[in-house]
C-alpha positions as CSV (number, residue, x, y, z in Angstrom):
1,X,8.8,-27.5,-16.9
2,X,9.5,-23.8,-16.4
3,X,6.0,-22.7,-17.1
4,X,4.8,-25.0,-14.3
5,X,7.2,-23.4,-11.9
6,X,5.9,-19.9,-12.8
7,X,2.3,-21.0,-12.4
8,X,3.2,-22.4,-8.9
9,X,4.8,-19.1,-8.2
10,X,1.7,-17.2,-9.2
11,X,-0.4,-19.5,-7.0
12,X,1.9,-18.8,-4.1
13,X,1.9,-15.1,-4.5
14,X,-1.9,-15.2,-4.8
15,X,-2.0,-16.5,-1.2
16,X,-0.7,-13.2,0.2
17,X,-2.3,-9.8,0.8
18,X,-4.9,-9.0,-1.9
19,X,-3.6,-11.8,-4.0
20,X,-2.2,-12.2,-7.5
21,X,-5.2,-13.4,-9.6
22,X,-4.8,-14.7,-13.1
23,X,-6.0,-12.9,-16.2
24,X,-7.2,-14.0,-19.7
25,X,-4.3,-12.1,-21.3
26,X,-1.7,-13.7,-19.0
27,X,-0.1,-10.4,-18.3
28,X,0.6,-11.5,-14.7
29,X,2.8,-14.3,-16.0
30,X,4.7,-11.7,-18.1
31,X,5.3,-9.7,-14.9
32,X,6.7,-12.8,-13.1
33,X,8.9,-13.8,-16.0
34,X,10.3,-10.3,-16.1
35,X,11.1,-10.2,-12.4
36,X,12.0,-13.8,-11.6
37,X,14.4,-16.2,-13.2
38,X,13.4,-19.9,-13.0
39,X,15.9,-20.4,-10.2
40,X,14.6,-17.5,-8.3
41,X,11.0,-18.7,-8.7
42,X,12.0,-22.1,-7.2
43,X,13.6,-20.4,-4.3
44,X,10.6,-18.1,-3.7
45,X,8.5,-21.2,-3.4
46,X,10.7,-22.4,-0.6
47,X,10.2,-19.2,1.5
48,X,7.5,-18.2,3.9
49,X,6.6,-14.8,5.3
50,X,8.7,-15.7,8.4
51,X,12.2,-14.3,8.4
52,X,14.9,-17.0,8.1
53,X,18.6,-17.0,7.6
54,X,20.0,-18.6,4.4
55,X,21.3,-21.5,6.6
56,X,17.9,-22.2,8.0
57,X,16.4,-22.2,4.5
58,X,19.2,-24.5,3.2
59,X,18.8,-26.9,6.1
60,X,15.0,-27.1,5.7
61,X,15.2,-27.7,1.9
62,X,18.3,-29.9,1.9
63,X,20.3,-27.5,-0.3
64,X,23.9,-26.2,-0.2
65,X,24.0,-23.3,2.3
66,X,26.5,-21.2,0.2
67,X,24.4,-21.6,-3.0
68,X,21.2,-20.6,-1.1
69,X,22.9,-17.6,0.5
70,X,24.2,-16.3,-2.9
71,X,20.8,-16.8,-4.5
72,X,18.9,-15.0,-1.7
73,X,21.3,-12.2,-1.8
74,X,20.7,-11.8,-5.5
75,X,16.9,-11.9,-4.9
76,X,17.2,-9.3,-2.1
77,X,19.2,-7.0,-4.4
78,X,16.5,-7.3,-7.0
79,X,13.8,-6.5,-4.5
80,X,11.8,-9.7,-5.0
81,X,12.1,-10.8,-1.4
82,X,12.4,-8.8,1.8
83,X,15.7,-8.7,3.6
84,X,16.6,-7.6,7.2
85,X,20.2,-7.1,8.2
86,X,21.0,-7.0,11.9
87,X,24.7,-6.9,12.9
88,X,26.2,-10.0,11.3
89,X,22.8,-11.7,10.7
90,X,20.9,-11.5,7.4
91,X,17.3,-12.9,7.1
92,X,15.0,-13.2,4.2
93,X,11.2,-13.6,3.7
94,X,8.7,-13.9,0.9
95,X,6.5,-10.8,0.3
96,X,3.2,-10.2,-1.5
97,X,3.0,-8.5,-4.9
98,X,1.3,-5.5,-3.2
99,X,2.4,-4.2,-0.7
100,X,5.7,-6.0,-1.5
101,X,7.9,-6.8,-4.4
102,X,6.1,-4.5,-6.8
103,X,7.0,-1.5,-4.5
104,X,10.5,-2.8,-4.2
105,X,11.0,-2.3,-8.0
106,X,11.1,1.5,-7.5
107,X,14.7,1.7,-8.6
108,X,14.4,-0.8,-11.4
109,X,11.0,0.1,-12.8
110,X,11.0,0.7,-16.5
111,X,8.4,1.5,-19.2
112,X,7.8,-2.1,-20.0
113,X,7.1,-3.2,-16.4
114,X,5.1,0.0,-15.8
115,X,2.8,-0.8,-18.8
116,X,2.4,-4.4,-17.7
117,X,1.4,-3.3,-14.2
118,X,-1.1,-0.8,-15.6
119,X,-2.7,-3.5,-17.7
120,X,-2.8,-5.9,-14.8
121,X,-4.5,-3.3,-12.5
122,X,-7.2,-2.8,-15.1
123,X,-7.7,-6.5,-16.0
124,X,-7.7,-8.2,-12.6
125,X,-5.7,-6.8,-9.7
126,X,-7.8,-3.7,-9.2
127,X,-11.0,-5.7,-9.2
128,X,-9.6,-8.1,-6.7
129,X,-8.7,-5.2,-4.4
130,X,-12.4,-4.2,-4.4
131,X,-13.5,-7.5,-2.9
132,X,-12.0,-7.4,0.6
133,X,-10.0,-5.3,3.1
134,X,-7.2,-3.5,1.3
135,X,-3.6,-3.6,2.6
136,X,-3.7,0.1,3.5
137,X,-6.1,2.2,5.5
138,X,-7.2,5.8,5.2
139,X,-6.7,8.2,8.1
140,X,-7.6,11.9,8.2
141,X,-5.2,14.7,7.3
142,X,-4.3,16.2,10.6
143,X,-6.0,19.6,10.4
144,X,-9.4,17.8,9.8
145,X,-9.3,16.2,13.3
146,X,-11.1,18.1,16.0
147,X,-9.3,18.2,19.3
148,X,-12.5,17.3,21.2
149,X,-12.4,13.8,19.9
150,X,-10.6,10.9,21.5
151,X,-8.2,10.0,18.7
152,X,-6.2,6.8,18.8
153,X,-2.4,7.3,18.0
154,X,-2.7,5.0,15.0
155,X,-5.3,7.4,13.5
156,X,-3.3,10.5,13.9
157,X,-0.9,10.9,11.0
158,X,1.5,13.3,12.8
159,X,1.6,11.0,15.9
160,X,2.5,8.1,13.7
161,X,5.5,10.1,12.5
162,X,6.4,11.3,15.9
163,X,6.4,7.7,17.2
164,X,9.0,6.5,14.7
165,X,12.8,6.5,15.4
166,X,13.8,5.4,11.9
167,X,12.2,7.3,8.9
168,X,13.0,7.2,5.3
169,X,11.2,8.9,2.4
170,X,10.9,7.6,-1.1
171,X,9.3,8.5,-4.4
172,X,5.8,7.2,-4.9
173,X,5.9,4.0,-6.9
174,X,2.4,4.6,-8.3
175,X,3.1,8.1,-9.6
176,X,6.5,6.9,-10.9
177,X,4.7,4.1,-12.8
178,X,2.1,6.5,-14.3
179,X,4.8,9.0,-15.4
180,X,6.7,6.2,-17.2
181,X,3.6,5.5,-19.4
182,X,2.9,9.2,-20.0
183,X,-0.1,9.4,-17.6
184,X,1.4,11.0,-14.6
185,X,-0.2,13.8,-12.5
186,X,1.3,17.0,-11.1
187,X,1.3,15.8,-7.5
188,X,4.6,15.7,-5.6
189,X,6.7,12.5,-6.0
190,X,8.8,12.2,-2.8
191,X,5.8,11.4,-0.5
192,X,6.1,7.8,0.8
193,X,7.5,7.1,4.3
194,X,9.1,3.9,5.5
195,X,9.7,3.1,9.1
196,X,12.0,0.7,11.0
197,X,13.3,-2.3,9.1
198,X,11.3,-1.1,6.0
199,X,13.3,2.1,6.1
200,X,16.5,0.2,6.4
201,X,15.6,-1.8,3.3
202,X,14.7,1.2,1.2
203,X,17.9,3.1,2.1
204,X,20.1,0.0,1.7
205,X,18.7,-0.5,-1.8
206,X,19.0,3.2,-2.7
207,X,15.3,3.6,-3.1
208,X,14.9,6.2,-0.3
209,X,16.8,8.6,2.0
210,X,17.0,9.1,5.7
211,X,15.0,12.0,7.2
212,X,14.2,13.2,10.7
213,X,10.8,13.7,12.2
214,X,10.9,17.5,11.5
215,X,11.4,17.0,7.7
216,X,8.8,14.2,7.7
217,X,6.2,16.6,9.2
218,X,7.1,19.3,6.7
219,X,6.5,16.7,3.9
220,X,3.2,15.8,5.4
221,X,2.2,19.5,5.2
222,X,3.2,19.6,1.6
223,X,1.1,16.5,0.9
224,X,-1.9,17.9,2.6
225,X,-1.7,21.1,0.5
226,X,-1.4,19.0,-2.6
227,X,-4.5,17.1,-1.8
228,X,-3.0,13.7,-1.1
229,X,-4.7,11.1,1.1
230,X,-2.6,9.7,4.0
231,X,-2.6,5.9,3.8
232,X,-0.5,4.0,6.3
233,X,-0.2,0.2,6.0
234,X,-3.2,-1.4,7.6
235,X,-1.7,-2.0,11.1
236,X,-1.5,-0.2,14.4
237,X,2.2,-0.2,14.1
238,X,2.6,0.4,10.3
239,X,5.9,-0.2,8.5
240,X,5.1,2.6,6.0
241,X,2.8,5.5,5.2
242,X,2.0,6.7,1.7
243,X,0.3,9.9,0.6
244,X,-1.9,8.9,-2.4
245,X,-3.9,10.4,-5.2
246,X,-6.9,9.0,-7.0
247,X,-5.3,9.4,-10.4
248,X,-2.2,7.2,-9.9
249,X,-2.5,5.1,-6.6
250,X,-3.4,1.5,-7.5
251,X,-5.5,1.1,-4.3
252,X,-7.4,4.4,-4.6
253,X,-8.0,3.8,-8.3
254,X,-9.5,0.4,-7.5
255,X,-11.6,1.8,-4.7
256,X,-12.8,4.7,-6.9
257,X,-14.3,2.2,-9.4
258,X,-16.4,0.6,-6.6
259,X,-20.0,1.7,-6.1
260,X,-19.4,1.9,-2.3
261,X,-15.7,2.6,-1.6
262,X,-16.5,3.4,2.0
263,X,-17.3,-0.2,2.7
264,X,-13.9,-1.4,1.5
265,X,-11.8,1.3,3.2
266,X,-10.5,0.9,6.8
267,X,-11.6,4.4,7.9
268,X,-13.4,5.6,10.9
269,X,-14.6,9.0,9.7
270,X,-16.9,10.7,7.3
271,X,-17.5,14.2,6.1
272,X,-20.7,16.2,6.8
273,X,-21.9,19.5,5.4
274,X,-23.6,22.3,7.2
275,X,-26.1,23.6,4.5
276,X,-26.3,27.0,6.3
277,X,-22.6,27.7,5.8
278,X,-22.0,26.1,2.3
279,X,-21.7,28.7,-0.6
280,X,-21.3,26.1,-3.3
281,X,-17.7,27.2,-4.2
282,X,-16.9,23.7,-5.5
283,X,-13.4,23.6,-3.9
284,X,-14.3,20.4,-2.2
285,X,-15.2,18.7,-5.5
286,X,-11.6,19.1,-6.7
287,X,-10.1,17.9,-3.3
288,X,-12.2,14.7,-3.1
289,X,-10.3,11.7,-4.5
290,X,-13.5,9.5,-4.5
291,X,-15.9,11.7,-6.3
292,X,-18.0,11.6,-3.2
293,X,-19.2,15.2,-3.2
294,X,-21.7,16.9,-5.6
295,X,-23.4,20.3,-5.7
296,X,-27.2,19.8,-5.6
297,X,-29.9,21.9,-7.1
298,X,-30.1,23.7,-3.8
299,X,-26.6,25.1,-4.4
300,X,-25.3,23.1,-1.4
301,X,-22.6,20.4,-1.3
302,X,-23.8,16.9,-0.6
303,X,-21.6,14.0,0.6
304,X,-22.3,10.5,-0.7
305,X,-21.4,8.5,2.4
306,X,-21.1,5.3,0.4
307,X,-18.2,6.9,-1.4
308,X,-16.6,9.1,1.4
309,X,-13.4,7.5,2.8
310,X,-13.0,10.0,5.6
311,X,-9.7,11.5,4.6
312,X,-10.8,15.1,5.5
313,X,-9.1,16.8,2.4
314,X,-12.4,18.6,1.7
315,X,-12.5,19.9,5.3
316,X,-9.2,21.6,5.3
317,X,-9.8,23.9,2.4
318,X,-13.5,24.8,3.1
319,X,-13.2,28.6,3.7
320,X,-16.7,28.9,5.2
321,X,-16.1,25.8,7.5
322,X,-19.3,24.2,6.1
323,X,-17.5,20.9,6.0
324,X,-16.4,18.9,9.0
325,X,-15.2,15.4,9.7
326,X,-17.1,13.2,12.1
327,X,-16.2,9.9,13.7
328,X,-18.4,6.9,12.7
329,X,-20.6,5.3,15.4
330,X,-18.7,3.1,17.9
331,X,-20.5,0.0,16.7
332,X,-19.1,0.2,13.1
333,X,-15.6,1.6,13.9
334,X,-12.8,-0.6,12.7
335,X,-9.6,-1.2,14.6
336,X,-6.6,-2.1,12.5
337,X,-4.7,-5.3,13.1
338,X,-1.8,-5.0,15.5
339,X,1.0,-5.7,13.0
340,X,1.5,-6.0,9.3
341,X,1.7,-9.8,9.5
342,X,-1.7,-9.8,11.3
343,X,-3.1,-7.7,8.5
344,X,-1.9,-10.1,5.9
345,X,-3.4,-13.0,7.8
346,X,-6.7,-11.2,8.0
347,X,-6.8,-10.5,4.2
348,X,-5.9,-14.1,3.5
349,X,-8.7,-15.4,5.7
350,X,-11.2,-13.1,4.0
351,X,-10.1,-14.5,0.6
352,X,-10.2,-18.1,1.8
353,X,-6.4,-18.3,1.3
354,X,-3.5,-19.5,3.5
355,X,-0.2,-17.8,4.2
356,X,1.4,-21.2,4.6
357,X,3.5,-21.9,1.5
358,X,1.9,-24.3,-1.0
359,X,5.3,-25.8,-1.6
360,X,7.7,-26.1,1.3
361,X,10.3,-28.4,-0.1
362,X,12.5,-28.0,-3.1
363,X,10.0,-27.9,-6.0
364,X,10.6,-29.9,-9.2
């Protein structure tokens, strides 16, 4: 039965990243029905997160190679699977909902899907993201880092950009989604970077455009001025880097609702206040995306370390230099996984899930 296929699809997607939990309203099934035909759902169940050619998928599932190739091309065009093109070879892989085929809907996102996603974030998905490591990590805006610290390259946002040969920039899917339902903010839209094969995918699907390192660094400066939090994918060699706001970003919105966002964020820094220098101007209150700063009865800013995610946005606009960013103690610092695949494996382990497909033959 078709509904059984879609439930199997939901269960499979739920294995990856932060999952795809079910809701009482069933809005997650509406999302799947909107994005996948029944035939595409069956094919997704035959894929893994390992890149394969259509011929390999066909051989493994005992299907016609030409039919498999045409269907995978269709799914790649729709952004419901990942596709890598190298010379004459084309390979495909399953991807999570986030970060994955939801972000790949940037060009196709309409008001109906935007409303469904918003409902889903509120009902279940946002709550699930508050239970374990999130698929992105927070790193400081560059001007908040003191040169006296030993800073790993994967924690320096400008060094990440400088290390990439292929860079594309795209509109933020989260702010795009919020604008479609009339709840958008005034932050810049073209703020999300893709690297390597991810950049190829975005440009090939007309979701982004090629830029060089110089333009990327200028965009970073604009993002910092606008008060956006730099969030690369949670890996030492990230495939992308977003610049996020607490109003629209699904991950930051979910973290913001947690009593202790700092525990869920992969961040190695925290903000501190020098009470002798603070003049209680309240600029930092507006800059903080986690509502981590308050002004006390002593007319001094106070940082709630349970809520501070160490982005440093409060530091860069503190005119009296009362605020500074400090590294966490060595024993609680967190090193991101080496690759995106390692990150997905880690999140699956934390959730007691497996990235091995639940169905690896042609499902009926």
